[in-house]
C-alpha positions, 0 to 999 in steps of 0.5 A, a space after each residue: 969198391 968204395 968209389 963204385 958205391 959212391 958213383 952208384 949213389 950219385 946215379 940214383 940221386 941224379 935219376 931221382 932229381 930228374 924224375 921228381 924235381 924236374 919232370 915232376 914239376 912239368 918239364 917235358 922236353 925229352 932232350 932237356 931231361 936226357 941232358 940232366 940225366 946224363 950230366 954229373 952235376 956233382 962234378 960242377 960243385 966244390 968238393 965239400 958240397 958233392 953230397 948235396 949236388 942233386 938237391 933242387 937248390 943253387 949252390 955256391 961255387 966261389 967268387 960270390 957266384 952260384 950253380 943254378 937250381 936244377 929245375 931253373 936250368 931245365 926250365 930256362 933251357 926248355 923255354 929256348 926250344 933248342 934244335 940240333 943245328 942251333 948256335 947258342 950264346 950263354 952269358 955267365 959260364 959259372 960252373 959250366 953246368 948249364 953250358 954242358 946242358 946246352 952242349 948236349 942239345 945244340 950244335 955250338 955253345 959260346 959262353 962268356 964269363 967275366 971272372 977269369 978263375 971261374 972261366 978257366 975252371 969251367 973250360 978245363 972241366 968241359 974239355 975234360 968231359 969231352 965236349 968239343 962244341 963249346 967255346 968259352 972266353 973271359 969277357 963282358 957278357 953285356 956286350 955279347 960275342 959279336 964275332 959269332 953272331 947271330 945266335 939262334 938262342 941266348 941264355 943269360 944266367 946273371 941278372 942285368 937291370 935291363 935287357 942288354 941291347 947288344 944281345 938283342 942285336 945278336 939274336 937271330 930272326 926267329 931266335 929266343 933269349 931268356 934273361 932275368 931282369 931286375 935286382 933282388 928277385 927278378 922277372 924272367 923274360 922270354 924275348 923273341 925276335 920275329 921278322 925284326 920285331 921284338 916280343 917280350 913275355 914274363 916267364 916267372 919270378 927267379 933269383 940270380 946273382 947280378 950281372 957284373 960288367 967289366 968296369 964293375 969287377 974288382 
């Protein structure tokens, strides 16, 4: 009975998160809202943080990394305007929460994580939840995943100082990429490739952990 009460409480918190923090702040894409309503965010955070899993803030997941604020997850996903047949590249698997959101909408999700321990943890969790359209590897996100390019959409959940040129190359024509650029507080960029031409728009101010290149990793 105790477990059931906790589960019901998480469901209530998740519904409140979506209605007040996500939909209430202007996110209208029903697929995105449905994904956040379905996915149990408390499974993606450390045990001692489960009681605050549905608050609208990032949370530490170890190794100097965080699980992103729910609103930012929704906002960046909505910017991509994903379709069911899309193939998505995610840079920065982290906890796997954003990965699961993408997997609920797109046909295939390819995710790269530079920290082996986080990659393994996320892979086990994603597989345990039954996702069969997600492919996770340990690697340098700056280089993308050329073997499966081009991608309909690319989402970067860590901040490089400039847009990685290889990611632009791996974006399909008509595709979109969202990426935070800069140090400290960053500018979220929406990158679109239209008939080979690159168009970049500012989508707001965000704060992400820096992108770690393999040579930077200790």
